[in-house]
N, C-alpha and C positions, 0 to 999 in steps of 0.2 A: 503494500499499499503506500510505502514511503517513496518508493521509487515512481509511482504515480503521480504524487505529489510533486515530487522534483521535475518530472516532466512538464507538468501543467506549469509550474513556475517559470521553467524554462523558456516555455513558449511565451506566456505573458511578458517575460523579459525581452525577448526577439521581438515581439510586436511592438512593445513599448519603444525599442530602439528605432524598428522601422518607421513608426510615426513621427519619432523625434526627427529622423533624417527627413522625411517628407515633408514635415512643417518647414524646417531649414531650407529646403530645395524651394519650396512654393515661397517663402519671404525672400530668398535672394531674385527668384524669377520676377516677382511682383515688383522688385526694385529696378529691375531692368526695363520693365514695362511702363513705368510712371516717369515721364520727363522731370527732369530739375526746373525747379522756379527760378529764372533769374529775374533781376531788374525790369528788363525790357519786356518780358512777358507779363509782370505784374502791372507794368506800365499801361500795356495795351489793353489788358482786362479792365483796369480801372477805367480807361479812356471810353472802352466800350460799355461800361455799366454806366458813366455820366451820360453818355450818347443817349442810351436807351431811356433813362430817366428823363432827359430833357425832351424826347421825342414823346413820352407817355404825357408828360405835362403839358405840352402844346395840344395835344390831342383832346385831353380832358379840359383845357381851358377854352377850346373852341366849340365845345358840346353846349347846344342849347339848354337852358334850364328849364325843366319842365314843372 
């Protein structure tokens, strides 16, 4: 019976190690897929945000009040 428990423990350890390696691999893969944010990208996003807000405010201000 002790041999069976030892085998189950070994399988659990192997599985835990496999999951840890898989998580590490997925984390490293995700880092490669996500682009780095540099100031130029942030500035363009901020500009787009301001532009969108201005467009919406113009649209709303030109709506007739019912």
